DOMAR-703829 format. One record per atom (N, C-alpha, C): residue in three letters; x, y, z. Coordinates in pm, whole numbers, padded with zeros to 5 digits, always signed. Example, Ala and Ser with C-alpha at 12.3 -4.5 7.8 and 13.67 -1.06 7.14 Angstrom:
ALA+01319-00569+00780;ALA+01230-00450+00780;ALA+01320-00330+00780;SER+01285-00225+00708;SER+01367-00106+00714;SER+01290+00003+00787;
% end
This chain:
MET-00316-01988+00982;MET-00221-02068+00966;MET-00078-02006+00985;THR+00017-02046+01056;THR+00136-01991+01100;THR+00219-01964+00967;ARG+00290-01848+00946;ARG+00392-01844+00838;ARG+00534-01897+00891;ARG+00585-01970+00800;ARG+00727-02047+00851;ARG+00843-01961+00790;TYR+00818-01891+00683;TYR+00924-01828+00613;TYR+00921-01667+00619;PHE+00809-01620+00573;PHE+00760-01467+00583;PHE+00759-01416+00717;GLY+00822-01296+00723;GLY+00847-01214+00837;GLY+00743-01096+00826;THR+00791-00973+00888;THR+00704-00861+00869;THR+00738-00787+00729;ASP+00831-00823+00676;ASP+00875-00744+00555;ASP+00945-00849+00459;GLY+00871-00957+00403;GLY+00926-01062+00337;GLY+01014-01148+00407;ILE+01114-01219+00347;ILE+01188-01325+00402;ILE+01322-01269+00399;ARG+01399-01288+00526;ARG+01524-01213+00567;ARG+01609-01305+00634;GLY+01747-01294+00634;GLY+01821-01369+00717;GLY+01977-01346+00684;ARG+02066-01431+00740;ARG+02204-01448+00707;ARG+02229-01509+00577;VAL+02325-01447+00494;VAL+02330-01519+00358;VAL+02406-01656+00379;GLY+02341-01739+00320;GLY+02397-01870+00334;GLY+02319-01982+00427;GLU+02249-01914+00500;GLU+02176-01992+00598;GLU+02048-01995+00581;GLY+01968-02116+00607;GLY+01831-02114+00626;GLY+01766-02087+00466;SER+01665-01984+00501;SER+01587-01952+00379;SER+01661-01840+00292;ILE+01775-01805+00325;ILE+01874-01717+00266;ILE+02004-01778+00204;SER+01960-01913+00142;SER+02050-01975+00062;SER+02008-01997-00077;ALA+02106-02010-00171;ALA+02075-02018-00320;ALA+01977-02128-00357;ASP+01995-02268-00289;ASP+01910-02349-00327;ASP+01755-02324-00281;PHE+01747-02246-00160;PHE+01612-02214-00120;PHE+01545-02098-00211;VAL+01636-02005-00232;VAL+01595-01893-00319;VAL+01555-01950-00451;LEU+01618-02061-00512;LEU+01576-02110-00641;LEU+01446-02176-00624;ARG+01411-02257-00521;ARG+01304-02314-00498;ARG+01185-02216-00471;LEU+01217-02094-00401;LEU+01125-01964-00367;LEU+01046-01920-00486;GLY+01174-01883-00606;GLY+01116-01821-00741;GLY+01038-01928-00796;ASN+01056-02059-00793;ASN+00987-02153-00882;ASN+00845-02170-00802;ALA+00843-02169-00670;ALA+00702-02165-00614;ALA+00618-02050-00660;TYR+00696-01928-00628;TYR+00610-01800-00679;TYR+00572-01824-00819;GLY+00674-01866-00896;GLY+00603-01863-01049;GLY+00494-01933-01060;HIS+00480-02070-00982;HIS+00364-02156-01010;HIS+00247-02087-00956;VAL+00249-02026-00831;VAL+00135-01948-00779;VAL+00085-01850-00882;LEU+00171-01768-00972;LEU+00135-01665-01064;LEU+00065-01736-01153;ARG+00146-01847-01225;ARG+00094-01902-01330;ARG-00073-01962-01299;ALA-00098-01988-01162;ALA-00223-02035-01156;ALA-00339-01945-01154;SER-00305-01818-01147;SER-00407-01728-01150;SER-00405-01622-01276;ALA-00299-01664-01360;ALA-00281-01591-01483;ALA-00368-01634-01594;PRO-00406-01544-01699;PRO-00464-01605-01808;PRO-00395-01713-01899;ALA-00485-01816-01941;ALA-00397-01918-01996;ALA-00315-01867-02131;TRP-00375-01789-02202;TRP-00308-01741-02322;TRP-00193-01659-02292;ARG-00124-01635-02195;ARG-00017-01566-02183;ARG+00056-01602-02056;LYS+00200-01585-02067;LYS+00289-01593-01934;LYS+00284-01473-01853;PRO+00295-01508-01723;PRO+00303-01389-01632;PRO+00456-01346-01645;VAL+00463-01196-01621;VAL+00588-01130-01608;VAL+00608-01052-01502;VAL+00766-01086-01445;VAL+00778-01042-01294;VAL+00924-00946-01334;ILE+00906-00853-01246;ILE+01045-00757-01241;ILE+01136-00796-01134;ILE+01256-00796-01137;ILE+01346-00815-01031;ILE+01432-00701-01002;GLY+01425-00642-00901;GLY+01544-00538-00872;GLY+01613-00573-00749;LYS+01716-00501-00715;LYS+01787-00537-00616;LYS+01891-00438-00546;ASP+01946-00438-00423;ASP+02030-00340-00369;ASP+02157-00375-00426;THR+02269-00320-00358;THR+02409-00328-00393;THR+02485-00459-00343;ARG+02434-00529-00243;ARG+02519-00615-00151;ARG+02554-00736-00266;ILE+02685-00778-00239;ILE+02744-00892-00311;ILE+02661-01004-00352;SER+02605-01054-00254;SER+02518-01193-00261;SER+02384-01172-00377;ASN+02369-01052-00416;ASN+02255-01040-00498;ASN+02295-01096-00650;TYR+02393-01112-00684;TYR+02437-01163-00818;TYR+02392-01302-00796;MET+02405-01384-00693;MET+02371-01519-00660;MET+02215-01544-00663;PHE+02152-01447-00585;PHE+02023-01449-00563;PHE+01920-01409-00674;GLU+01978-01313-00748;GLU+01911-01285-00863;GLU+01901-01388-00974;ALA+02011-01462-00966;ALA+02037-01572-01079;ALA+01941-01676-01031;ALA+01946-01731-00921;ALA+01852-01830-00843;ALA+01686-01789-00853;LEU+01690-01687-00838;LEU+01515-01630-00878;LEU+01486-01648-01007;GLU+01577-01594-01099;GLU+01544-01586-01248;GLU+01532-01735-01275;ALA+01617-01834-01254;ALA+01605-01977-01293;ALA+01477-02031-01255;GLY+01441-01998-01119;GLY+01310-02081-01066;GLY+01199-02036-01136;LEU+01189-01900-01151;LEU+01081-01816-01223;LEU+01054-01890-01383;VAL+01162-01874-01439;VAL+01173-01903-01609;VAL+01133-02079-01600;ALA+01193-02145-01508;ALA+01157-02295-01495;ALA+01004-02300-01505;ALA+00943-02213-01410;ALA+00784-02207-01378;ALA+00712-02153-01509;GLY+00771-02108-01610;GLY+00686-02057-01705;GLY+00662-01903-01696;VAL+00750-01832-01624;VAL+00728-01683-01613;VAL+00843-01595-01666;ASP+00805-01502-01736;ASP+00897-01414-01803;ASP+00955-01329-01694;VAL+01086-01281-01705;VAL+01161-01212-01600;VAL+01235-01089-01661;GLN+01206-00963-01589;GLN+01282-00839-01655;GLN+01381-00822-01528;LEU+01489-00794-01559;LEU+01602-00765-01445;LEU+01626-00621-01440;MET+01580-00575-01341;MET+01635-00399-01321;MET+01755-00374-01281;GLY+01827-00455-01237;GLY+01943-00414-01185;GLY+01936-00339-01055;PRO+02046-00276-00978;PRO+02033-00192-00865;PRO+01920-00102-00876;MET+01827-00096-00776;MET+01717-00029-00798;MET+01618-00024-00651;PRO+01592+00109-00604;PRO+01540+00122-00483;PRO+01393+00062-00465;THR+01376+00003-00347;THR+01244-00071-00336;THR+01127+00027-00385;PRO+01099+00145-00350;PRO+00998+00204-00409;PRO+01003+00217-00551;ALA+01116+00200-00612;ALA+01100+00199-00757;ALA+01059+00073-00814;VAL+01087-00034-00767;VAL+01036-00163-00807;VAL+00874-00165-00776;ALA+00847-00116-00671;ALA+00683-00114-00655;ALA+00606-00023-00744;HIS+00678+00106-00771;HIS+00620+00195-00887;HIS+00633+00117-01037;LEU+00732+00052-01060;LEU+00732+00012-01197;LEU+00657-00141-01205;THR+00641-00200-01113;THR+00569-00309-01122;THR+00419-00275-01171;ARG+00383-00163-01117;ARG+00245-00111-01151;ARG+00242-00054-01271;SER+00343+00054-01315;SER+00321+00129-01401;SER+00350+00057-01563;LEU+00444-00041-01521;LEU+00485-00149-01643;LEU+00364-00254-01685;ARG+00263-00272-01582;ARG+00154-00360-01569;ARG+00231-00518-01564;MET+00322-00516-01456;MET+00377-00670-01453;MET+00271-00728-01339;ASP+00285-00850-01351;ASP+00217-00947-01252;ASP+00270-00946-01146;GLY+00397-00901-01119;GLY+00426-00918-00970;GLY+00588-00857-00979;GLY+00656-00802-00859;GLY+00774-00771-00846;GLY+00845-00804-00738;ILE+00973-00813-00746;ILE+01070-00876-00643;ILE+01168-00792-00611;VAL+01207-00776-00472;VAL+01315-00695-00441;VAL+01399-00777-00364;ILE+01538-00769-00397;ILE+01633-00868-00318;ILE+01706-00747-00246;SER+01691-00761-00095;SER+01753-00666-00014;SER+01722-00703+00114;ALA+01824-00647+00243;ALA+01807-00657+00359;ALA+01792-00538+00416;SER+01755-00438+00325;SER+01725-00306+00390;SER+01835-00239+00463;HIS+01825-00196+00572;HIS+01931-00132+00657;HIS+02039-00222+00709;ASN+02031-00353+00667;ASN+02117-00451+00743;ASN+02249-00447+00682;PRO+02372-00512+00734;PRO+02496-00528+00684;PRO+02485-00605+00561;HIS+02592-00608+00475;HIS+02600-00689+00359;HIS+02599-00832+00384;HIS+02619-00902+00507;HIS+02608-01039+00525;HIS+02476-01093+00532;ASP+02366-00980+00537;ASP+02241-01050+00559;ASP+02179-01013+00426;ASN+02052-01070+00374;ASN+01978-01033+00268;ASN+01853-01103+00278;GLY+01753-01058+00209;GLY+01591-01081+00198;GLY+01533-01064+00074;ILE+01421-01117+00060;ILE+01332-01116-00072;ILE+01201-01063-00025;LYS+01177-00973-00093;LYS+01031-00895-00066;LYS+00959-00908-00198;PHE+00826-00938-00198;PHE+00761-00952-00309;PHE+00621-00843-00320;PHE+00623-00804-00445;PHE+00512-00703-00461;PHE+00376-00769-00556;SER+00264-00725-00540;SER+00158-00743-00625;SER+00159-00683-00745;ALA+00079-00703-00838;ALA+00046-00617-00970;ALA+00021-00478-00951;GLN-00023-00452-00818;GLN-00054-00320-00793;GLN+00061-00235-00734;GLY+00162-00300-00727;GLY+00263-00242-00649;GLY+00269-00223-00504;GLU+00185-00322-00429;GLU+00164-00317-00301;GLU+00237-00469-00246;LYS+00265-00469-00112;LYS+00333-00591-00045;LYS+00222-00693-00047;LEU+00261-00819-00070;LEU+00166-00939-00067;LEU+00104-00926+00076;GLY-00038-00972+00038;GLY-00103-01006+00181;GLY-00066-01159+00250;ASP-00131-01174+00343;ASP-00109-01301+00390;ASP-00145-01432+00334;ASP-00259-01422+00248;ASP-00311-01500+00171;ASP-00223-01574+00055;ASN-00143-01444-00015;ASN-00066-01488-00114;ASN+00082-01554-00059;GLU+00119-01484+00049;GLU+00233-01529+00127;GLU+00227-01697+00164;LEU+00107-01709+00213;LEU+00072-01859+00261;LEU+00074-01956+00119;ALA+00017-01877+00019;ALA+00002-01976-00107;ALA+00164-02012-00149;ILE+00259-01912-00134;ILE+00379-01930-00181;ILE+00439-02044-00069;GLU+00430-02030+00033;GLU+00464-02131+00131;GLU+00434-02263+00126;SER+00305-02281+00072;SER+00228-02412+00031;SER+00301-02466-00094;ALA+00323-02380-00187;ALA+00395-02402-00309;ALA+00537-02460-00290;LEU+00599-02437-00194;LEU+00713-02455-00147;LEU+00725-02596-00099;ASP+00629-02656-00036;ASP+00629-02787-00013;ASP+00601-02895-00112;LEU+00593-02853-00255;LEU+00593-02939-00359;LEU+00739-02927-00410;PRO+00763-03056-00492;PRO+00890-03051-00560;PRO+00906-02935-00658;PHE+01018-02913-00691;PHE+01056-02822-00806;PHE+01006-02874-00934;ARG+00924-02783-00984;ARG+00863-02834-01124;ARG+00886-02748-01237;THR+00950-02806-01347;THR+00968-02724-01474;THR+00859-02747-01548;VAL+00838-02642-01653;VAL+00727-02671-01753;VAL+00778-02714-01868;ALA+00685-02767-01949;ALA+00750-02803-02086;ALA+00816-02696-02166;SER+00933-02757-02239;SER+01030-02677-02294;SER+00960-02557-02374;GLU+00843-02574-02456;GLU+00791-02470-02522;GLU+00717-02375-02440;GLU+00698-02385-02309;GLU+00627-02304-02203;GLU+00746-02258-02119;LEU+00865-02258-02120;LEU+00977-02190-02039;LEU+00944-02052-02057;GLY+00979-01970-01955;GLY+01001-01823-01950;GLY+01119-01789-02003;LYS+01120-01660-02046;LYS+01280-01598-02085;LYS+01290-01471-01985;ALA+01420-01444-01975;ALA+01467-01331-01895;ALA+01532-01220-01978;ILE+01513-01088-01961;ILE+01576-00989-02032;ILE+01607-00870-01933;ARG+01729-00830-01951;ARG+01768-00695-01862;ARG+01708-00578-01923;THR+01632-00509-01836;THR+01561-00387-01889;THR+01680-00254-01840;ARG+01690-00181-01988;ARG+01790-00087-01982;ARG+01741+00046-01953;ASP+01602+00078-01957;ASP+01573+00216-01926;ASP+01487+00224-01797;ALA+01515+00114-01709;ALA+01438+00132-01595;ALA+01470+00256-01499;LEU+01604+00267-01487;LEU+01653+00407-01421;LEU+01590+00522-01457;GLY+01594+00542-01584;GLY+01543+00660-01662;GLY+01384+00694-01626;ARG+01314+00577-01640;ARG+01174+00578-01612;ARG+01163+00610-01465;TYR+01221+00578-01355;TYR+01186+00611-01236;TYR+01216+00748-01200;VAL+01342+00805-01279;VAL+01378+00950-01249;VAL+01260+01030-01304;GLU+01196+00988-01397;GLU+01105+01074-01462;GLU+00994+01091-01380;ALA+00956+00971-01312;ALA+00842+00959-01228;ALA+00868+01040-01076;CYS+00989+01032-01050;CYS+01018+01104-00923;CYS+00982+01267-00963;LYS+01031+01321-01049;LYS+01018+01433-01115;LYS+00881+01486-01154;ASN+00806+01384-01179;ASN+00658+01416-01223;ASN+00590+01394-01067;SER+00645+01373-00950;SER+00550+01372-00861;SER+00539+01482-00766;VAL+00614+01607-00833;VAL+00612+01730-00783;VAL+00544+01798-00869;PRO+00499+01941-00820;PRO+00415+02037-00916;PRO+00483+02063-01031;LYS+00459+02094-01146;LYS+00518+02149-01286;LYS+00571+02279-01239;GLY+00700+02294-01269;GLY+00774+02423-01246;GLY+00839+02427-01114;PHE+00817+02330-01018;PHE+00897+02309-00910;PHE+01046+02310-00922;ASP+01108+02403-00837;ASP+01271+02430-00842;ASP+01319+02431-00723;LEU+01421+02369-00696;LEU+01485+02376-00560;LEU+01587+02496-00571;GLY+01591+02566-00673;GLY+01659+02681-00676;GLY+01792+02695-00627;GLY+01867+02593-00646;GLY+02032+02610-00592;GLY+02030+02572-00478;MET+01949+02509-00405;MET+01950+02466-00269;MET+02057+02375-00235;ARG+02141+02395-00145;ARG+02274+02299-00106;ARG+02231+02176-00030;LEU+02240+02080-00095;LEU+02210+01933-00026;LEU+02332+01860-00010;VAL+02336+01779+00096;VAL+02429+01667+00096;VAL+02339+01538+00110;LEU+02385+01456+00031;LEU+02313+01330-00010;LEU+02378+01197+00034;ASP+02339+01131+00134;ASP+02407+01012+00169;ASP+02322+00878+00099;CYS+02374+00809+00024;CYS+02284+00707-00035;CYS+02329+00547+00017;ALA+02413+00576+00134;ALA+02447+00435+00193;ALA+02522+00329+00130;ASN+02575+00362+00022;ASN+02652+00271-00091;ASN+02538+00169-00114;GLY+02419+00216-00155;GLY+02303+00112-00160;GLY+02239+00177-00287;ALA+02098+00127-00294;ALA+02032+00115-00413;ALA+01991+00271-00495;THR+01994+00362-00384;THR+01965+00503-00455;THR+02064+00572-00526;TYR+02209+00493-00520;TYR+02318+00581-00564;TYR+02312+00635-00693;GLN+02244+00565-00785;GLN+02239+00616-00933;GLN+02132+00711-00945;ILE+02023+00714-00883;ILE+01887+00776-00900;ILE+01897+00908-00813;ALA+01897+00911-00693;ALA+01865+01014-00616;ALA+01959+01144-00651;PRO+02074+01128-00668;PRO+02158+01254-00684;PRO+02097+01318-00827;VAL+02079+01226-00943;VAL+02032+01275-01062;VAL+01874+01362-01027;VAL+01788+01277-00975;VAL+01675+01355-00954;VAL+01672+01494-00887;LEU+01751+01508-00775;LEU+01759+01627-00703;LEU+01852+01754-00768;ARG+01928+01691-00861;ARG+02007+01809-00959;ARG+01913+01833-01057;GLU+01831+01746-01108;GLU+01744+01794-01223;GLU+01632+01867-01189;LEU+01613+01870-01057;LEU+01506+01967-00971;LEU+01555+02100-00939;GLY+01688+02119-00974;GLY+01769+02244-00934;GLY+01843+02232-00811;ALA+01874+02136-00730;ALA+01956+02148-00629;ALA+02112+02150-00670;ARG+02194+02185-00571;ARG+02340+02160-00567;ARG+02358+02071-00479;VAL+02397+01952-00526;VAL+02399+01821-00461;VAL+02551+01757-00427;ALA+02601+01750-00327;ALA+02718+01686-00279;ALA+02672+01541-00229;THR+02772+01448-00264;THR+02716+01313-00223;THR+02806+01232-00140;LEU+02760+01151-00047;LEU+02836+01048+00016;LEU+02782+00909-00017;GLY+02844+00802+00007;GLY+02805+00678+00007;GLY+02758+00618-00138;VAL+02806+00667-00246;VAL+02763+00649-00379;VAL+02893+00570-00446;GLU+02944+00484-00374;GLU+03060+00395-00412;GLU+03050+00261-00386;PRO+02934+00197-00408;PRO+02921+00050-00380;PRO+03021-00053-00425;ASN+03060-00145-00341;ASN+03158-00202-00380;ASN+03093-00389-00327;GLY+02975-00394-00301;GLY+02922-00512-00243;GLY+02938-00549-00122;VAL+03013-00490-00062;VAL+03023-00533+00093;VAL+03022-00408+00185;ASN+03012-00287+00125;ASN+03010-00162+00211;ASN+02869-00100+00231;ILE+02768-00148+00190;ILE+02639-00110+00199;ILE+02594-00100+00351;ASN+02543+00022+00397;ASN+02523+00058+00526;ASN+02624+00057+00603;ASP+02756+00058+00565;ASP+02873+00028+00652;ASP+02927+00159+00690;GLY+02882+00224+00795;GLY+02930+00364+00853;GLY+02848+00482+00785;VAL+02759+00464+00682;VAL+02686+00545+00609;VAL+02530+00511+00593;GLY+02467+00607+00562;GLY+02328+00583+00550;GLY+02242+00621+00665;SER+02119+00601+00653;SER+02010+00652+00768;SER+02041+00607+00892;THR+02101+00466+00906;THR+02140+00396+01011;THR+02293+00474+01102;HIS+02352+00547+01013;HIS+02482+00599+01071;HIS+02483+00746+01018;PRO+02395+00828+01075;PRO+02408+00988+01029;PRO+02499+01059+01075;GLU+02591+01005+01152;GLU+02710+01090+01212;GLU+02786+01148+01082;LEU+02816+01088+00992;LEU+02896+01138+00863;LEU+02820+01251+00799;LEU+02701+01220+00780;LEU+02608+01323+00720;LEU+02597+01454+00810;VAL+02588+01462+00924;VAL+02584+01555+01023;VAL+02703+01647+01005;ARG+02840+01559+01020;ARG+02944+01652+00978;ARG+02956+01714+00882;HIS+02912+01657+00751;HIS+02914+01722+00627;HIS+02870+01829+00618;VAL+02712+01832+00670;VAL+02611+01934+00666;VAL+02673+02053+00742;LEU+02751+02039+00850;LEU+02801+02146+00940;LEU+02917+02190+00877;GLU+03003+02118+00813;GLU+03117+02156+00753;GLU+03107+02242+00638;THR+03020+02199+00550;THR+02988+02267+00408;THR+02885+02386+00438;GLY+02799+02392+00538;GLY+02706+02506+00551;GLY+02583+02480+00461;ALA+02557+02340+00434;ALA+02468+02299+00344;ALA+02328+02334+00399;ASP+02208+02340+00315;ASP+02089+02384+00387;ASP+02017+02252+00426;LEU+02054+02144+00383;LEU+01987+02018+00436;LEU+02073+01874+00393;GLY+02068+01778+00487;GLY+02122+01668+00445;GLY+02021+01561+00431;ILE+02040+01468+00348;ILE+01931+01354+00335;ILE+02009+01214+00339;ALA+01963+01121+00414;ALA+02017+00989+00418;ALA+01923+00895+00411;PHE+01952+00794+00302;PHE+01879+00665+00273;PHE+01931+00543+00314;ASP+01848+00451+00341;ASP+01914+00321+00388;ASP+01954+00237+00267;GLY+01982+00113+00274;GLY+02039+00044+00170;GLY+01958+00010+00051;ASP+01819+00014+00080;ASP+01737-00005-00026;ASP+01643+00116-00086;GLY+01672+00222+00001;GLY+01603+00331-00027;GLY+01456+00346+00004;ASP+01401+00270+00094;ASP+01270+00283+00152;ASP+01272+00342+00295;ARG+01380+00390+00347;ARG+01403+00456+00463;ARG+01476+00587+00438;VAL+01427+00699+00513;VAL+01487+00822+00485;VAL+01495+00910+00635;LEU+01615+00986+00638;LEU+01608+01084+00759;LEU+01665+01223+00690;PHE+01641+01323+00759;PHE+01709+01462+00713;PHE+01801+01508+00850;VAL+01889+01606+00794;VAL+01943+01668+00901;VAL+01942+01816+00854;ASP+01905+01886+00935;ASP+01890+02051+00922;ASP+02014+02099+00939;ARG+02018+02238+00899;ARG+02138+02310+00870;ARG+02223+02346+01000;GLN+02140+02308+01137;GLN+02210+02305+01262;GLN+02281+02186+01294;GLY+02241+02069+01207;GLY+02309+01949+01253;GLY+02220+01863+01296;VAL+02082+01895+01329;VAL+02000+01818+01411;VAL+01938+01715+01314;VAL+01929+01593+01360;VAL+01868+01471+01280;VAL+01733+01468+01306;ARG+01648+01465+01201;ARG+01525+01482+01191;ARG+01457+01333+01138;ASP+01380+01277+01215;ASP+01355+01129+01196;ASP+01224+01122+01114;GLY+01144+00999+01100;GLY+01038+00993+01029;GLY+00925+01065+01126;ASP+00935+01063+01268;ASP+00825+01139+01331;ASP+00818+01279+01304;ASP+00939+01350+01295;ASP+00938+01477+01251;ASP+00875+01509+01109;LEU+00930+01386+01013;LEU+00862+01428+00893;LEU+00711+01414+00874;ILE+00643+01337+00972;ILE+00504+01291+00944;ILE+00430+01393+01003;TYR+00507+01462+01113;TYR+00434+01593+01179;TYR+00431+01698+01056;VAL+00555+01731+01008;VAL+00557+01862+00918;VAL+00460+01834+00801;LEU+00462+01709+00746;LEU+00374+01676+00620;LEU+00207+01686+00671;ALA+00191+01643+00787;ALA+00048+01639+00838;ALA+00014+01784+00862;ALA+00091+01855+00932;ALA+00053+01987+00948;ALA+00038+02065+00833;ASP+00118+02044+00751;ASP+00108+02125+00606;ASP-00021+02076+00541;TRP-00047+01954+00534;TRP-00178+01905+00472;TRP-00292+01954+00527;ARG-00284+01944+00669;ARG-00413+02005+00742;ARG-00441+02166+00710;SER-00332+02248+00705;SER-00363+02375+00690;SER-00396+02410+00539;SER-00352+02318+00457;SER-00388+02322+00299;SER-00521+02268+00273;GLY-00578+02195+00361;GLY-00709+02124+00357;GLY-00704+01991+00279;ARG-00564+01945+00259;ARG-00552+01810+00176;ARG-00551+01704+00275;LEU-00570+01715+00397;LEU-00566+01597+00504;LEU-00703+01572+00509;GLN-00759+01443+00469;GLN-00911+01443+00488;GLN-00928+01321+00586;GLY-00811+01236+00658;GLY-00847+01148+00751;GLY-00737+01134+00866;PRO-00747+01038+00935;PRO-00634+01044+01043;PRO-00502+01011+00980;VAL-00390+01017+01063;VAL-00266+00974+01031;VAL-00213+00860+01093;VAL-00154+00765+00995;VAL-00125+00639+01052;VAL+00060+00635+01080;GLY+00079+00575+01214;GLY+00213+00546+01245;GLY+00212+00411+01272;THR+00331+00389+01353;THR+00340+00241+01397;THR+00347+00230+01536;LEU+00349+00114+01619;LEU+00355+00107+01731;LEU+00496+00173+01806;MET+00600+00193+01723;MET+00707+00260+01765;MET+00718+00398+01733;SER+00613+00448+01689;SER+00610+00611+01689;SER+00617+00658+01826;ASN+00679+00778+01826;ASN+00668+00861+01964;ASN+00575+00908+02013;PHE+00533+00894+02131;PHE+00406+00927+02198;PHE+00402+01084+02183;GLY+00536+01158+02178;GLY+00521+01311+02168;GLY+00437+01325+02009;LEU+00461+01247+01930;LEU+00430+01274+01769;LEU+00262+01278+01801;GLU+00207+01187+01866;GLU+00050+01171+01891;GLU+00007+01271+01972;GLN+00083+01322+02048;GLN+00029+01457+02139;GLN+00031+01567+02043;ALA+00140+01593+01970;ALA+00180+01724+01886;ALA+00050+01705+01782;LEU+00008+01611+01721;LEU-00067+01592+01617;LEU-00215+01631+01690;GLY-00242+01574+01807;GLY-00368+01593+01876;GLY-00391+01719+01903;ALA-00279+01804+01927;ALA-00298+01934+01958;ALA-00347+02015+01829;LEU-00343+01964+01721;LEU-00368+02007+01583;LEU-00509+01972+01548;GLY-00567+01863+01633;GLY-00701+01816+01593;GLY-00679+01698+01506;ILE-00569+01652+01485;ILE-00547+01535+01392;ILE-00540+01398+01463;GLU-00631+01322+01423;GLU-00632+01190+01480;GLU-00519+01083+01450;PHE-00459+01025+01543;PHE-00359+00958+01515;PHE-00380+00786+01519;LEU-00337+00717+01426;LEU-00347+00560+01463;LEU-00232+00497+01451;ARG-00223+00380+01513;ARG-00090+00307+01541;ARG-00131+00164+01456;ALA-00042+00107+01365;ALA-00033-00007+01303;ALA+00086-00070+01342;LYS+00091-00221+01327;LYS+00209-00298+01340;LYS+00303-00248+01278;VAL+00438-00296+01320;VAL+00556-00243+01230;VAL+00558-00306+01101;GLY+00576-00233+00993;GLY+00608-00283+00863;GLY+00524-00200+00768;ASP+00556-00159+00652;ASP+00447-00077+00562;ASP+00345-00154+00505;ARG+00351-00304+00506;ARG+00228-00374+00460;ARG+00119-00326+00564;GLN+00152-00327+00690;GLN+00045-00304+00804;GLN+00010-00159+00796;ASP+00100-00058+00756;ASP+00052+00071+00765;ASP-00041+00091+00639;ARG-00022+00041+00535;ARG-00117+00029+00411;ARG-00242-00020+00448;LYS-00258-00135+00525;LYS-00375-00212+00575;LYS-00469-00102+00646;SER-00388-00011+00747;SER-00443+00060+00827;SER-00518+00199+00735;
% end
């Protein structure tokens, strides 16, 4: 069956048009809520977390999703501005029934999108997306008053994810005063990334940490590394790091001002894991990965596989 609304990474488009309008997102939340209710135990309500990036339309879409879900009998926890990987992690670690991110990633503020996560913190599969699309064909449904969901704003979400990031590196790991320039794209990482790196011992200078709702990805972040390159060279920093608007994309700038993208990072990590014996299988990239990466990994005896574009496809591979 052909999907009508979902693309390679959720639903995305121009704010106010088609599937990125308040009325559609209200119905989308309701449809998703009823899909969750159909598979949840009868003795409890499903619980969903909602995170978002910093674009101004998220106030509207967060409220629409919340209303649709609550009407379907689903409890909602609002996380506020939160990187996409944080929502995936917290969905799993807090044992939620699902997670939602409102973001258009690296796109300008006038675009937006909705991404869904399973209880395991993974992007939804085709069957789940088709189930939501089928539920959208039904009228908006409100459960009985006593079965309505509730919505609360979670206060400790940022702190939980900061600790999770720090716990992902070996105990005692210290950046030892390393001088970093961090560009948060005026997006979802602006509160978290500087804290994590400073608490790991780095000296951090920041760019793109003053979101106003319309400046996300505007001349800053991973799609506009020129500003970061200039600051790394001017300050003599050891490394520059740039995220995109929702924090699921990153690139680095070395001390010579050379931009190092995902292919560079994959090679460095794969080579390191190979030398330490941790790499047990092939490396997965996408159809857009540079052929030079495949050749370089092949020279190390590492098999390279290509998946369709989208992290959901990488996960499948």
